[in-house]
C-alpha positions in Angstrom: 73.9 61.8 89.1 71.2 64.4 89.8 71.3 67.9 88.1 71.3 69.1 92.1 74.6 66.7 92.5 76.0 68.5 89.4 75.0 72.0 89.9 76.6 71.5 93.7 79.9 70.3 91.9 80.3 73.2 89.7 79.4 75.6 92.3 82.2 74.6 94.4 84.9 72.6 92.9 84.4 74.3 89.3 84.8 78.2 90.5 88.2 76.7 92.1 89.2 74.7 89.0 88.4 77.8 86.9 89.8 80.1 89.0 93.3 78.2 89.0 93.0 78.5 85.4 92.5 81.9 85.2 95.8 82.5 87.8 97.6 80.2 85.6 96.9 82.2 82.6 97.8 85.7 84.6 101.3 84.0 85.2 101.7 82.9 81.9 101.4 86.5 80.7 103.3 88.1 83.4 106.0 85.5 83.8 109.9 86.9 83.3 111.2 87.0 80.1 107.7 87.1 78.1 107.6 90.2 75.6 104.1 90.8 74.1 105.3 94.0 73.4 105.0 93.1 69.4 101.8 91.7 69.6 100.1 94.5 71.9 100.8 96.8 69.0 99.0 95.1 66.5 96.0 97.0 66.5 97.9 100.0 66.1 99.7 99.1 63.0 99.1 100.6 60.0 100.4 99.5 56.2 100.5 102.8 54.8 102.0 104.3 58.4 104.8 101.5 58.5 107.4 103.2 56.6 107.3 106.2 58.3 108.1 104.5 61.5 110.6 102.1 60.5 113.0 104.4 58.1 
């Protein structure tokens, strides 16, 4: 397999494959019933302020 053949394959089918993987990841993140609220708030949590928020 030559470099040109591999490059042509990557330019066409590789792009399509990566686009399908991207769509699958987005679909997984936005699927019904998924809840990522706790994970989204991780950067904003601080140990010294946690007592004030939760009681």
